C-alpha positions in Angstrom: -7.3 -44.7 84.5 -6.7 -41.9 82.0 -9.9 -40.0 82.9 -10.0 -37.7 85.9 -11.9 -34.5 86.4 -11.0 -33.5 82.8 -13.3 -36.2 81.6 -16.2 -34.2 82.9 -16.0 -32.0 79.8 -17.7 -35.0 78.0 -20.0 -36.3 80.8 -21.1 -33.2 82.8 -19.6 -31.4 85.8 -18.9 -33.5 88.8 -19.5 -36.9 87.2 -16.0 -38.5 87.4 -15.3 -37.8 91.1 -18.9 -39.0 91.9 -18.1 -42.2 90.1 -15.0 -42.7 92.1 -16.8 -41.9 95.3 -19.3 -44.7 94.6 -16.9 -47.5 93.9 -16.6 -48.5 97.5 -20.3 -47.9 98.3 -21.2 -51.3 97.2 -20.6 -53.7 94.3 -22.8 -56.3 92.6 -21.7 -58.8 95.2 -20.8 -56.8 98.4 -22.4 -54.0 100.4 -20.4 -51.1 101.6 -20.3 -52.6 105.0 -19.0 -55.9 103.7 -16.3 -54.0 101.8 -15.2 -52.2 104.9 -15.2 -55.4 106.8 -13.1 -57.2 104.2 -10.6 -54.5 104.4 -10.3 -54.8 108.2 -10.0 -58.5 107.9 -7.2 -58.3 105.4 -5.4 -55.4 107.0 -5.9 -53.5 103.7 -6.9 -50.0 102.8 -8.8 -49.0 99.5 -8.9 -45.4 98.5 -10.6 -43.9 95.3 -10.4 -40.4 93.9 -10.1 -38.3 90.8 -7.5 -35.6 90.0 -7.4 -33.6 86.9 -5.9 -36.2 84.5 -6.5 -39.5 86.3 -9.0 -41.6 88.1 -7.3 -43.7 90.8 -8.1 -46.8 92.8 -5.3 -47.3 95.4 -4.7 -50.4 97.5 -2.3 -50.6 100.5 -2.1 -54.2 101.6 0.0 -56.6 103.6 2.3 -58.7 101.4 1.0 -61.9 102.9 -2.5 -60.9 101.9 -1.8 -59.3 98.5 -3.8 -61.9 96.6 -7.2 -61.6 98.3 -6.7 -57.8 98.7 -6.2 -57.6 94.9 -9.4 -59.6 94.5 -11.2 -57.0 96.7 -9.7 -54.1 94.7 -10.8 -55.7 91.4 -14.4 -56.1 92.6 -14.5 -52.4 93.7 -13.0 -51.2 90.4 -14.9 -53.5 88.1 -18.3 -54.1 89.6 -19.8 -51.0 91.4 -23.5 -51.3 91.9 -24.6 -47.6 91.8 -27.6 -48.5 94.0 -30.1 -45.7 93.8 -30.1 -45.2 97.6 -26.5 -45.0 97.9 -26.2 -42.6 95.1 -28.7 -40.3 96.8 -26.8 -40.4 100.0 -23.5 -39.6 98.3 -25.2 -36.8 96.4 -26.3 -35.1 99.6 -22.7 -35.4 100.9 -21.2 -33.9 97.8 -23.9 -31.1 97.8 -22.8 -30.3 101.3 -19.1 -30.3 100.4 -20.0 -28.0 97.4 -21.8 -25.5 99.7 -18.8 -25.4 102.0 -16.5 -24.7 98.9 -18.8 -21.9 97.6 -18.5 -20.2 101.1 -14.7 -20.2 101.1 -13.0 -17.4 99.2 -9.9 -19.3 98.1 -11.9 -22.4 97.2 -14.4 -20.3 95.2 -11.5 -18.6 93.3 -9.8 -21.9 92.5 -13.0 -23.4 91.0 -13.7 -20.2 89.0 -10.3 -19.7 87.3 -10.0 -22.9 85.1 -13.0 -22.2 82.8 -11.7 -18.6 82.5 -8.2 -19.7 81.4 -8.9 -22.7 79.3 -12.5 -22.2 78.1 -15.5 -24.5 78.8 -14.8 -26.7 75.8 -11.3 -27.7 76.9 -10.9 -30.6 79.2 -8.9 -28.6 81.6 -11.7 -26.0 81.9 -13.3 -28.0 84.7 -13.4 -26.9 88.3 -10.5 -28.7 89.9 -12.3 -29.8 93.0 -14.4 -32.2 90.9 -17.6 -31.3 92.7 -19.5 -30.0 89.6 -22.3 -27.6 90.0 -25.5 -27.7 92.1 -27.5 -28.1 88.9 -25.4 -31.0 87.7 -25.3 -32.8 91.0 -29.1 -32.6 91.2 -29.4 -34.5 87.9 -26.7 -37.1 88.1 -28.3 -40.6 88.2 -27.1 -44.2 88.7 -27.5 -44.7 85.0 -25.2 -41.7 84.1 -22.7 -42.8 86.7 -22.7 -46.3 85.2 -22.3 -45.0 81.7 -19.2 -42.9 82.8 -17.8 -45.9 84.6 -18.0 -48.1 81.5 -16.6 -45.4 79.3 -13.5 -44.6 81.3 -12.8 -47.3 83.9 -11.9 -50.0 81.5 -8.9 -52.3 81.1 -7.7 -50.7 77.8 -7.6 -47.3 79.6 -5.7 -48.5 82.7 -2.2 -48.8 84.1 -1.1 -50.6 87.2 1.7 -49.6 89.4 2.9 -51.8 92.2 5.6 -50.9 94.9 6.4 -53.4 97.6 8.1 -56.5 98.9 7.0 -58.7 95.9 8.7 -60.1 92.9 7.4 -59.8 89.4 7.2 -63.5 89.1 4.9 -63.7 92.1 2.9 -60.5 91.2 1.9 -61.2 87.7 -0.1 -64.4 88.4 -2.1 -62.5 91.2 -2.8 -59.6 88.9 -3.9 -62.0 86.1 -6.3 -63.8 88.5 -7.8 -60.5 89.7 -7.9 -58.5 86.4 -6.9 -61.0 83.6 -10.5 -61.8 82.4 -11.5 -58.2 82.3 -12.6 -57.4 78.7 -12.8 -54.0 77.1 -16.2 -52.9 75.9 -16.8 -52.8 72.2 -17.2 -49.1 72.2 -14.2 -47.0 71.2 -12.1 -45.4 73.9 -13.1 -41.7 74.4 -10.5 -38.9 74.0 -10.6 -35.8 76.2 -10.6 -32.6 74.0 -7.3 -30.7 74.6 -7.7 -27.9 72.1 -5.8 -24.7 72.4 -6.9 -22.5 75.2 -8.6 -19.2 74.2 -6.2 -16.3 73.5 -4.9 -14.7 76.7 -6.8 -11.6 77.7 -5.6 -9.4 80.5 -8.7 -8.9 82.7 -9.8 -8.8 86.3 -12.8 -10.9 87.4 -14.5 -9.9 90.7 -16.4 -12.3 92.8 -18.2 -9.9 95.2 -18.2 -11.1 98.8 -19.5 -8.1 101.0 -17.8 -7.5 104.3 -14.9 -9.7 103.7 -11.9 -8.7 105.9 -9.5 -9.3 103.2 -9.3 -10.0 99.4 -8.1 -13.3 98.0 -6.2 -12.7 94.8 -5.8 -15.7 92.4 -4.1 -14.9 89.1 -3.2 -17.2 86.2 -2.3 -17.7 82.7 -1.7 -20.5 80.3 1.9 -21.1 79.2 3.1 -22.3 75.8 4.3 -25.6 77.3 2.6 -28.9 78.3 3.1 -30.8 81.4 5.0 -33.7 79.6 7.3 -31.4 77.7 11.0 -31.9 78.5 13.5 -29.2 79.5 11.2 -27.3 82.0 13.7 -27.2 84.8 14.5 -23.5 84.3 10.8 -22.7 84.2 10.2 -24.5 87.4 13.1 -22.8 89.1 11.8 -19.4 87.9 8.4 -20.1 89.5 10.2 -21.2 92.7 12.1 -17.8 92.8 8.8 -16.0 92.0 6.7 -17.6 94.7 7.9 -21.0 96.0 7.8 -22.3 99.5 10.5 -20.0 100.8 9.7 -16.6 102.5 12.5 -15.1 100.4 10.6 -15.1 97.1 9.9 -12.2 95.0 6.2 -12.0 95.7 6.8 -12.3 99.5 9.5 -9.8 99.3 7.2 -7.3 97.7 3.8 -8.0 99.3 4.8 -9.2 102.7 8.2 -7.8 103.6 8.3 -4.5 101.8 4.5 -3.6 101.7 3.0 -5.5 104.7 -0.1 -6.1 102.6 -0.2 -9.8 102.9 0.9 -12.6 105.3 2.2 -14.6 102.3 1.9 -14.8 98.5 2.8 -17.9 96.4 3.2 -19.2 92.8 3.0 -22.6 91.4 2.8 -24.5 88.0 -0.2 -26.6 87.1 0.5 -30.4 87.3 -1.5 -31.6 84.5 -0.2 -33.5 81.4 -1.7 -31.1 78.9 -1.4 -27.4 78.7 0.3 -26.0 81.7 -0.8 -23.0 83.6 1.0 -20.7 86.1 -1.0 -19.6 89.2 -0.3 -16.8 91.7 -2.2 -16.5 95.0 -2.2 -13.7 97.6 -4.6 -13.0 100.4 -4.2 -9.3 101.0 -5.9 -6.5 103.1 -8.9 -5.4 101.3 -8.0 -1.7 101.0 -4.8 -2.7 99.1 -6.3 -5.0 96.6 -5.7 -2.9 93.6 -2.2 -2.0 94.7 -1.5 -5.7 95.3 -2.6 -6.6 91.7 -0.4 -4.1 90.3 2.5 -5.4 92.3 1.9 -8.9 91.3 1.6 -8.0 87.5 5.0 -6.1 87.8 6.5 -9.3 89.1 5.1 -11.3 86.2 7.2 -9.7 83.5 9.3 -12.9 83.2 6.3 -14.9 82.1 5.1 -13.4 78.9 
């Protein structure tokens, strides 16, 4: 579904991933235990989750059991119950996950940078972990989850991709039986705002974590390209040279090999369909934090 964590800009932090977490926690006709038992009986696996641009329901099934497995998948995707008790249980789990993230330097940096780069009104200005905030998690209700599900998980906002040992002639009738009577609601399909990010400002944001044995540096900027633009192979190669998976990158050559300030630094491009960012990460020894930032900036001259 064309939704994802970016949809939280309209529904509130943490909503979309919470919706996806709830899909297999019970439908209007099956409990969570019955869903799990059905998967075991069919030899199928259902997974749900949200990334930045999309909300996904994934089924792995035996070819011989594809039709009943698709029926189970359709029930999970179309008819979540959002029972109050299950919502409260999942809320506690997500609050625990958020507490762990807030205690991790790299996770804390990762959830902080997107709003700084894109601005809170841009769909990409959401924390990429999809966990939201403590305040938002406390107020999410079965009603708000159901409203978000109806707004985004709908047939006119969906695409189905099938890979396996099945012909189109056999597949389409099974899909029609599972999903063919699913009607789009009367409400208009929502659009995630993708306005221009705020002008780039060279700045350093410090998240103070006393007595940390090292500093975790995360730098980023929004590039004048989108994830679906063509002809980005030179850009992707340049980022690979700057800080790809090899130890022989420019960042590693400077921070690890030449200076011995870091065990490893890296760079990557954002994978979203909209405005694309470049991100540099480097855990460094604390007393060389400033010097490391200067060294990273010096290597970024190729990305004006």
